Kinemage of the C-alpha trace (Angstrom):
@kinemage 1
@onewidth
@group {chain A} dominant
@subgroup {mainchain}
@vectorlist {calphas} color= white
{ca unk a 1} P -14.046 46.873 49.363
{ca unk a 2} L -17.250 44.901 49.457
{ca unk a 3} L -17.556 44.661 45.691
{ca unk a 4} L -16.671 41.364 44.080
{ca unk a 5} L -13.481 42.338 42.310
{ca unk a 6} L -13.249 38.871 40.848
{ca unk a 7} L -11.099 40.109 38.001
{ca unk a 8} L -8.221 40.587 40.437
{ca unk a 9} L -8.354 36.866 41.230
{ca unk a 10} L -7.874 35.985 37.582
{ca unk a 11} L -4.636 37.958 37.418
{ca unk a 12} L -2.973 35.882 40.123
{ca unk a 13} L -1.960 33.233 37.592
{ca unk a 14} L -3.546 30.325 39.453
{ca unk a 15} L -5.725 29.279 36.530
{ca unk a 16} L -8.744 29.042 38.798
{ca unk a 17} L -11.751 27.862 36.840
{ca unk a 18} L -14.094 29.044 39.577
{ca unk a 19} L -12.654 32.562 39.655
{ca unk a 20} L -12.890 32.886 35.889
{ca unk a 21} L -16.437 31.560 35.784
{ca unk a 22} L -17.458 34.241 38.260
{ca unk a 23} L -15.589 36.838 36.268
{ca unk a 24} L -17.698 36.058 33.231
{ca unk a 25} L -20.894 36.392 35.228
{ca unk a 26} L -19.957 39.544 37.131
{ca unk a 27} L -18.803 42.333 34.866
{ca unk a 28} L -19.397 45.676 36.573
{ca unk a 29} L -19.137 49.119 35.052
{ca unk a 30} L -17.708 51.746 37.411
{ca unk a 31} L -17.557 55.534 37.350
{ca unk a 32} L -15.168 58.019 38.918
{ca unk a 33} L -15.849 59.552 42.313
{ca unk a 34} L -16.806 62.925 40.863
{ca unk a 35} L -19.169 61.284 38.366
{ca unk a 36} L -20.784 59.289 41.156
{ca unk a 37} L -21.216 62.443 43.221
{ca unk a 38} L -22.911 64.220 40.314
{ca unk a 39} L -25.251 61.276 39.868
{ca unk a 40} L -26.057 61.010 43.578
{ca unk a 41} L -26.856 64.688 43.831
{ca unk a 42} L -29.569 64.196 41.169
{ca unk a 43} L -31.288 61.830 43.597
{ca unk a 44} L -31.150 64.320 46.466
{ca unk a 45} L -28.222 62.643 48.190
{ca unk a 46} L -25.938 65.003 50.099
{ca unk a 47} L -22.406 65.042 48.656
{ca unk a 48} L -19.387 67.231 49.452
{ca unk a 49} L -18.980 70.302 47.235
{ca unk a 50} L -16.372 69.613 44.576
{ca unk a 51} L -15.313 70.493 41.036
{ca unk a 52} L -13.571 68.111 38.598
{ca unk a 53} L -10.532 69.630 36.872
{ca unk a 54} L -8.723 68.241 33.845
{ca unk a 55} L -6.188 71.038 33.348
{ca unk a 56} L -4.129 73.413 35.493
{ca unk a 57} L -6.364 76.320 34.470
{ca unk a 58} L -9.413 74.404 35.660
{ca unk a 59} L -7.621 73.524 38.903
{ca unk a 60} L -6.855 77.198 39.571
{ca unk a 61} L -10.499 78.208 39.069
{ca unk a 62} L -11.784 75.314 41.175
{ca unk a 63} L -9.392 76.092 44.035
{ca unk a 64} L -10.711 79.650 44.279
{ca unk a 65} L -14.259 78.340 44.612
{ca unk a 66} L -13.555 75.414 46.946
{ca unk a 67} L -11.071 76.893 49.455
{ca unk a 68} L -12.465 77.005 53.003
{ca unk a 69} L -12.148 79.846 55.504
{ca unk a 70} L -8.609 78.709 56.283
{ca unk a 71} L -7.634 78.749 52.617
{ca unk a 72} L -7.355 74.961 52.321
{ca unk a 73} L -8.706 72.579 49.671
{ca unk a 74} L -8.814 68.818 49.141
{ca unk a 75} L -7.122 67.465 45.993
{ca unk a 76} L -8.276 63.966 45.053
{ca unk a 77} L -6.850 61.886 42.205
{ca unk a 78} L -9.584 60.318 40.100
{ca unk a 79} L -8.803 56.722 39.166
{ca unk a 80} L -10.971 53.609 39.103
{ca unk a 81} L -9.244 51.922 42.034
{ca unk a 82} L -9.258 52.140 45.800
{ca unk a 83} L -6.427 52.949 48.191
{ca unk a 84} L -5.696 56.335 46.632
{ca unk a 85} L -4.769 58.034 49.885
{ca unk a 86} L -1.979 55.539 50.565
{ca unk a 87} L -0.943 55.286 46.926
{ca unk a 88} L 2.242 56.528 45.324
{ca unk a 89} L 2.853 58.289 42.034
{ca unk a 90} L 5.512 56.880 39.734
{ca unk a 91} L 7.161 60.317 39.850
{ca unk a 92} L 7.738 59.823 43.603
{ca unk a 93} L 4.864 61.866 45.037
{ca unk a 94} L 3.359 60.053 48.000
{ca unk a 95} L -0.440 59.911 48.277
{ca unk a 96} L -3.227 60.431 45.756
{ca unk a 97} L -5.331 62.568 48.116
{ca unk a 98} L -4.023 65.767 49.725
{ca unk a 99} L -5.301 68.605 51.888
{ca unk a 100} L -3.263 71.674 50.984
{ca unk a 101} L -3.267 75.482 51.285
{ca unk a 102} L -4.596 76.962 48.051
{ca unk a 103} L -1.219 78.643 47.494
{ca unk a 104} L 0.314 75.168 46.998
{ca unk a 105} L -2.537 73.670 45.010
{ca unk a 106} L -1.180 74.394 41.525
{ca unk a 107} L 2.291 73.170 42.422
{ca unk a 108} L 0.798 69.893 43.641
{ca unk a 109} L -1.568 69.607 40.669
{ca unk a 110} L 1.438 69.710 38.310
{ca unk a 111} L 2.731 66.530 39.956
{ca unk a 112} L -0.649 64.800 40.040
{ca unk a 113} L -2.348 65.621 36.723
{ca unk a 114} L -1.063 63.385 33.952
{ca unk a 115} L 0.808 61.236 36.456
{ca unk a 116} L 0.404 57.538 37.146
{ca unk a 117} L -0.840 56.507 40.578
{ca unk a 118} L -0.018 53.073 41.987
{ca unk a 119} L -2.209 51.636 44.745
{ca unk a 120} L -2.874 48.188 46.203
{ca unk a 121} L -5.692 47.743 43.704
{ca unk a 122} L -4.040 49.009 40.508
{ca unk a 123} L -1.128 46.589 40.255
{ca unk a 124} L 2.427 47.815 39.661
{ca unk a 125} L 1.525 49.527 36.365
{ca unk a 126} L -0.798 51.965 38.139
{ca unk a 127} L -3.579 54.070 36.617
{ca unk a 128} L -3.340 57.432 34.828
{ca unk a 129} L -4.665 60.478 36.659
{ca unk a 130} L -6.396 62.606 34.032
{ca unk a 131} L -8.788 64.366 36.405
{ca unk a 132} L -8.495 65.897 39.864
{ca unk a 133} L -11.479 66.448 42.113
{ca unk a 134} L -10.954 69.760 43.898
{ca unk a 135} L -13.244 69.554 46.927
{ca unk a 136} L -14.113 71.646 49.954
{ca unk a 137} L -12.633 70.423 53.221
{ca unk a 138} L -15.471 68.999 55.289
{ca unk a 139} L -15.852 69.297 59.046
{ca unk a 140} L -17.195 65.945 60.125
{ca unk a 141} L -18.476 64.813 63.494
{ca unk a 142} L -18.148 61.104 62.774
{ca unk a 143} L -17.791 58.556 59.967
{ca unk a 144} L -19.917 55.478 59.237
{ca unk a 145} L -20.142 52.785 56.573
{ca unk a 146} L -23.140 52.085 54.326
{ca unk a 147} L -23.624 49.883 51.278
{ca unk a 148} L -26.310 48.285 49.143
{ca unk a 149} L -25.458 45.274 47.050
{ca unk a 150} L -27.105 42.239 45.520
{ca unk a 151} L -27.216 39.312 47.919
{ca unk a 152} L -27.366 35.789 46.485
{ca unk a 153} L -28.809 34.201 49.605
{ca unk a 154} L -31.850 36.480 49.783
{ca unk a 155} L -31.975 36.968 45.982
{ca unk a 156} L -32.364 40.724 46.350
{ca unk a 157} L -30.793 43.967 47.586
{ca unk a 158} L -29.043 43.887 50.952
{ca unk a 159} L -28.309 47.032 52.971
{ca unk a 160} L -25.188 46.819 55.102
{ca unk a 161} L -24.180 49.407 57.666
{ca unk a 162} L -21.679 50.002 60.434
{ca unk a 163} L -21.543 52.820 62.950
{ca unk a 164} L -17.790 52.939 62.409
{ca unk a 165} L -16.425 53.839 58.968
{ca unk a 166} L -13.603 55.336 56.960
{ca unk a 167} L -11.736 52.059 56.467
{ca unk a 168} L -12.379 48.812 54.579
{ca unk a 169} L -15.468 46.794 55.474
{ca unk a 170} L -13.272 43.738 55.986
{ca unk a 171} L -11.344 45.550 58.712
{ca unk a 172} L -14.553 46.898 60.221
{ca unk a 173} L -16.197 43.464 60.278
{ca unk a 174} L -13.148 42.000 62.008
{ca unk a 175} L -12.818 44.793 64.551
{ca unk a 176} L -16.506 45.562 65.196
{ca unk a 177} L -18.509 42.452 64.197
{ca unk a 178} L -21.311 43.390 66.570
{ca unk a 179} L -21.747 46.758 64.827
{ca unk a 180} L -22.424 45.336 61.358
{ca unk a 181} L -26.090 45.720 60.390
{ca unk a 182} L -27.645 43.741 57.536
{ca unk a 183} L -31.142 44.522 56.281
{ca unk a 184} L -32.504 42.607 53.266
{ca unk a 185} L -34.961 44.489 51.057
{ca unk a 186} L -37.740 42.871 49.047
{ca unk a 187} L -37.139 44.299 45.569
{ca unk a 188} L -40.840 43.861 44.733
{ca unk a 189} L -41.926 46.117 47.608
{ca unk a 190} L -38.913 48.402 47.900
{ca unk a 191} L -37.430 49.897 51.029
{ca unk a 192} L -39.886 50.700 53.813
{ca unk a 193} L -39.803 53.583 56.291
{ca unk a 194} L -39.233 51.037 59.063
{ca unk a 195} L -36.181 49.589 57.306
{ca unk a 196} L -34.705 53.051 56.668
{ca unk a 197} L -35.177 54.013 60.321
{ca unk a 198} L -33.710 50.685 61.447
{ca unk a 199} L -30.574 51.413 59.425
{ca unk a 200} L -30.350 54.947 60.842
{ca unk a 201} L -30.641 53.550 64.378
{ca unk a 202} L -27.973 50.947 63.630
{ca unk a 203} L -25.659 53.656 62.318
{ca unk a 204} L -26.251 55.578 65.584
{ca unk a 205} L -27.024 58.808 63.809
{ca unk a 206} L -27.168 61.680 66.302
{ca unk a 207} L -28.862 64.268 64.074
{ca unk a 208} L -32.353 64.424 62.565
{ca unk a 209} L -33.260 60.756 62.124
{ca unk a 210} L -36.141 61.457 59.737
{ca unk a 211} L -33.855 63.336 57.345
{ca unk a 212} L -31.213 60.654 57.720
{ca unk a 213} L -33.785 57.998 56.784
{ca unk a 214} L -34.637 60.035 53.678
{ca unk a 215} L -30.972 59.874 52.673
{ca unk a 216} L -30.967 56.081 53.091
{ca unk a 217} L -34.099 55.837 50.937
{ca unk a 218} L -32.564 58.130 48.314
{ca unk a 219} L -29.514 55.849 48.116
{ca unk a 220} L -31.815 52.863 47.614
{ca unk a 221} L -33.711 54.786 44.936
{ca unk a 222} L -30.406 55.396 43.124
{ca unk a 223} L -29.513 51.709 43.440
{ca unk a 224} L -32.751 50.560 41.793
{ca unk a 225} L -33.356 53.231 39.164
{ca unk a 226} L -29.770 53.237 37.895
{ca unk a 227} L -29.436 49.439 37.706
{ca unk a 228} L -26.627 49.412 40.249
{ca unk a 229} L -24.895 46.255 41.322
{ca unk a 230} L -23.395 48.098 44.274
{ca unk a 231} L -23.620 51.435 46.074
{ca unk a 232} L -20.878 51.683 48.688
{ca unk a 233} L -20.543 54.865 50.752
{ca unk a 234} L -17.403 54.885 52.877
{ca unk a 235} L -17.452 57.053 54.763
{ca unk a 236} L -21.080 58.020 55.152
{ca unk a 237} L -20.350 61.002 57.340
{ca unk a 238} L -22.282 63.109 59.806
{ca unk a 239} L -21.517 66.835 59.698
{ca unk a 240} L -21.369 69.146 62.702
{ca unk a 241} L -24.966 70.227 62.029
{ca unk a 242} L -26.171 66.590 61.981
{ca unk a 243} L -26.585 66.045 58.227
{ca unk a 244} L -25.603 62.812 56.529
{ca unk a 245} L -23.155 63.260 53.650
{ca unk a 246} L -21.883 60.642 51.210
{ca unk a 247} L -18.277 61.753 51.677
{ca unk a 248} L -16.885 59.124 49.305
{ca unk a 249} L -18.724 56.512 47.292
{ca unk a 250} L -18.137 53.695 44.851
{ca unk a 251} L -20.911 52.875 42.381
{ca unk a 252} L -21.095 49.762 40.227
{ca unk a 253} L -23.584 49.238 37.397
{ca unk a 254} L -24.912 46.164 35.617
{ca unk a 255} L -23.360 45.970 32.140
{ca unk a 256} L -26.537 44.305 30.905
{ca unk a 257} L -28.430 47.535 31.575
{ca unk a 258} L -26.269 49.642 29.251
{ca unk a 259} L -29.077 49.926 26.720
{ca unk a 260} L -31.339 51.762 29.188
{ca unk a 261} L -28.641 53.639 31.132
{ca unk a 262} L -26.961 55.301 28.162
{ca unk a 263} L -26.202 58.547 30.006
{ca unk a 264} L -24.368 56.662 32.727
{ca unk a 265} L -22.461 54.348 30.394
{ca unk a 266} L -21.375 57.333 28.294
{ca unk a 267} L -19.257 58.292 31.322
{ca unk a 268} L -16.942 55.355 30.593
{ca unk a 269} L -13.266 56.315 30.927
{ca unk a 270} L -11.351 53.991 28.609
{ca unk a 271} L -8.015 55.348 29.862
{ca unk a 272} L -8.650 53.386 33.075
{ca unk a 273} L -9.238 50.085 31.269
{ca unk a 274} L -6.721 47.616 29.861
{ca unk a 275} L -6.403 48.748 26.202
{ca unk a 276} L -6.614 45.103 25.133
{ca unk a 277} L -10.033 44.831 26.745
{ca unk a 278} L -11.113 48.036 25.016
{ca unk a 279} L -9.984 46.672 21.640
{ca unk a 280} L -11.707 43.335 22.274
{ca unk a 281} L -15.004 44.965 23.220
{ca unk a 282} L -15.117 46.820 19.893
{ca unk a 283} L -15.324 43.470 18.108
{ca unk a 284} L -17.587 41.760 20.653
{ca unk a 285} L -14.791 39.576 22.016
{ca unk a 286} L -14.517 38.596 25.690
{ca unk a 287} L -10.956 39.295 26.837
{ca unk a 288} L -9.248 39.379 30.227
{ca unk a 289} L -5.476 39.705 30.569
{ca unk a 290} L -3.589 37.302 32.861
{ca unk a 291} L 0.075 36.920 33.869
{ca unk a 292} L 1.237 33.942 31.781
{ca unk a 293} L 2.946 33.648 28.386
{ca unk a 294} L 0.675 31.316 26.377
{ca unk a 295} L -1.966 33.278 24.506
{ca unk a 296} L -5.311 31.493 24.215
{ca unk a 297} L -8.082 31.893 21.653
{ca unk a 298} L -11.091 29.677 22.274
{ca unk a 299} L -14.807 29.647 21.439
{ca unk a 300} L -16.989 29.323 24.504
{ca unk a 301} L -16.295 30.342 28.095
{ca unk a 302} L -16.349 26.796 29.470
{ca unk a 303} L -13.921 25.521 26.846
{ca unk a 304} L -11.705 28.575 27.441
{ca unk a 305} L -11.502 27.874 31.166
{ca unk a 306} L -10.820 24.185 30.580
{ca unk a 307} L -8.058 25.121 28.131
{ca unk a 308} L -6.383 27.376 30.671
{ca unk a 309} L -6.623 24.780 33.422
{ca unk a 310} L -5.016 22.108 31.216
{ca unk a 311} L -2.224 24.518 30.204
{ca unk a 312} L -1.604 25.069 33.913
{ca unk a 313} L -1.702 21.333 34.593
{ca unk a 314} L 1.094 20.770 32.059
{ca unk a 315} L 3.326 23.426 33.588
{ca unk a 316} L 2.394 26.431 31.481
{ca unk a 317} L 0.602 29.670 32.309
{ca unk a 318} L -2.186 31.288 30.250
{ca unk a 319} L -1.614 34.887 29.198
{ca unk a 320} L -5.296 35.637 28.790
{ca unk a 321} L -8.890 34.574 28.687
{ca unk a 322} L -10.148 35.174 25.132
{ca unk a 323} L -13.545 33.836 24.083
{ca unk a 324} L -14.438 34.610 20.458
{ca unk a 325} L -17.969 33.295 20.969
{ca unk a 326} L -19.975 30.662 19.198
{ca unk a 327} L -20.470 32.480 15.913
{ca unk a 328} L -17.350 34.562 15.353
{ca unk a 329} L -16.612 35.909 11.873
{ca unk a 330} L -13.270 35.732 10.137
{ca unk a 331} L -12.759 39.429 10.926
{ca unk a 332} L -13.239 38.776 14.644
{ca unk a 333} L -10.619 36.019 14.485
{ca unk a 334} L -8.195 38.416 12.792
{ca unk a 335} L -8.784 41.059 15.473
{ca unk a 336} L -8.361 38.456 18.220
{ca unk a 337} L -4.954 37.549 16.780
{ca unk a 338} L -3.947 41.204 16.706
{ca unk a 339} L -4.739 41.491 20.408
{ca unk a 340} L -2.799 38.323 21.261
{ca unk a 341} L 0.278 39.210 19.211
{ca unk a 342} L 0.247 42.765 20.544
{ca unk a 343} L 0.925 41.394 24.027
{ca unk a 344} L 4.711 41.275 24.486
{ca unk a 345} L 4.495 38.616 27.193
{ca unk a 346} L 2.875 36.108 24.783
{ca unk a 347} L 5.533 33.609 23.631
{ca unk a 348} L 3.187 31.014 22.101
{ca unk a 349} L -0.449 30.899 20.988
{ca unk a 350} L -2.915 28.067 21.460
{ca unk a 351} L -6.132 28.100 19.411
{ca unk a 352} L -8.740 25.614 20.630
{ca unk a 353} L -11.969 25.564 18.620
{ca unk a 354} L -14.943 23.261 18.798
{ca unk a 355} L -17.036 23.802 15.680
{ca unk a 356} L -20.719 23.774 16.468
{ca unk a 357} L -22.442 26.896 15.238
{ca unk a 358} L -18.979 28.123 14.302
{ca unk a 359} L -17.499 26.161 11.390
{ca unk a 360} L -13.902 24.957 11.542
{ca unk a 361} L -13.169 26.000 7.950
{ca unk a 362} L -14.172 29.603 8.732
{ca unk a 363} L -11.936 29.605 11.790
{ca unk a 364} L -9.067 28.054 9.825
{ca unk a 365} L -9.321 30.752 7.133
{ca unk a 366} L -9.348 33.408 9.830
{ca unk a 367} L -6.316 31.906 11.538
{ca unk a 368} L -4.296 31.784 8.299
{ca unk a 369} L -5.243 35.323 7.264
{ca unk a 370} L -4.619 36.676 10.753
{ca unk a 371} L -1.216 34.992 11.010
{ca unk a 372} L -0.206 36.515 7.667
{ca unk a 373} L -1.475 39.985 8.553
{ca unk a 374} L 0.350 40.192 11.883
{ca unk a 375} L 3.532 38.493 10.633
{ca unk a 376} L 3.272 35.868 13.344
{ca unk a 377} L 6.632 35.301 15.040
{ca unk a 378} L 5.668 32.984 17.920
{ca unk a 379} L 4.744 29.274 17.784
{ca unk a 380} L 1.080 28.629 16.913
{ca unk a 381} L -0.690 25.492 18.098
{ca unk a 382} L -4.159 24.780 16.678
{ca unk a 383} L -6.699 22.186 17.746
{ca unk a 384} L -9.894 21.976 15.665
{ca unk a 385} L -12.853 19.672 16.199
{ca unk a 386} L -16.471 19.656 15.034
{ca unk a 387} L -18.324 21.015 11.999
{ca unk a 388} L -16.249 21.009 8.778
{ca unk a 389} L -13.139 19.959 10.698
{ca unk a 390} L -11.640 18.120 7.668
{ca unk a 391} L -11.928 21.232 5.488
{ca unk a 392} L -10.467 23.321 8.282
{ca unk a 393} L -7.434 21.097 8.682
{ca unk a 394} L -6.905 21.110 4.889
{ca unk a 395} L -6.831 24.917 4.914
{ca unk a 396} L -4.211 24.920 7.689
{ca unk a 397} L -2.057 22.273 5.958
{ca unk a 398} L -2.116 24.052 2.598
{ca unk a 399} L -1.410 27.506 4.054
{ca unk a 400} L 2.351 27.106 3.799
{ca unk a 401} L 2.656 28.396 7.348
{ca unk a 402} L 4.367 26.750 10.297
{ca unk a 403} L 1.295 25.730 12.282
{ca unk a 404} L 1.521 23.002 14.935
{ca unk a 405} L -1.547 20.761 14.665
{ca unk a 406} L -2.950 19.056 17.760
{ca unk a 407} L -5.249 16.040 17.943
{ca unk a 408} L -7.033 16.887 21.176
{ca unk a 409} L -7.012 19.422 24.023
{ca unk a 410} L -4.444 17.551 26.106
{ca unk a 411} L -2.123 17.230 23.108
{ca unk a 412} L -2.589 20.929 22.298
{ca unk a 413} L -1.662 22.041 25.829
{ca unk a 414} L 1.434 19.833 25.884
{ca unk a 415} L 2.592 21.165 22.503
{ca unk a 416} L 1.982 24.801 23.534
{ca unk a 417} L 4.059 24.372 26.693
{ca unk a 418} L 6.797 22.516 24.776
{ca unk a 419} L 6.898 25.308 22.170
{ca unk a 420} L 8.147 27.697 24.854
{ca unk a 421} L 11.341 25.697 25.361
């Protein structure tokens, strides 16, 4: 997909500072396919008829309404990941998208609803399927690709299209490089009729080009008014009667716009998110899970990335990115420890704090109280520096707990890696 799924890079265990820095800058909120379709329809965008179903009773009712003249329906697993069609359920069922006779729909729904679907984008743990989209089978003449995203080079929205669609843009760009159309839009002026028509021509639409241009403009309207970071329609399909239909779409939204897009952000499905990230967000902590076994708690994104890189340099592997911020309270420190110790892969914890706005004595008190509350059973390495550092170190020394003190960041990383032995 064209979206910058930078978070995937951070899970590869390579300790890449660059990947993590991007991850902090680019946090996108996504919605399910059926939610995106409901939103698009409000902007006059053509979407396939479909009904979300969260129970077998709802599936049965939806099937009756969505079955075509041949008695067939489309059953689509709703998870926040791509590759559903080629995915596999943990229970053995192959494929997260099926076209079936309505007589078999309930039987299939029993295997899909409540199951866990594994795709190339979910990782081996997969994602839970709590909703099925029961959709009408569409008769399509052809499939195209269309997307709008933010382009750094032009510092504004960029429309991208291809007259071939239905597969990943990477594959399309490799196979049909000459068919890729890019049209930058001046966000101060908005999309023009000429730009919409140019995209329609590039997509080689065979139906009513004026109506097709209206669909392109409606997609741009959605992009701007909903604070989207990405609108990707793949495929953008043309029906037998020449209409453009957003057959499948992925929408991404700017997290910074949550305050003015409350209705959209209320659609958040926490079952699709790492529960550790959900817990961290409740206490205004920045957390991203990685694949290592040394848990990290640091204040400041830059210091956190440096800490992880130095752990990697000394032969260890960070289990997470956890930034408690520059002014964390003792309660936030306690909650951060609960998240770290709740991760079974964490075999040691490294706390690296530079006291600027945050005072080292406050952090030290939080560390001691947190360690007592969670009955800490793994080695704990602490490096403190900055405001009230002497008081902070006194609190750690007098705690009666087995805390490994470190003089500097390099010393802390070495001791954390050694503690695993």
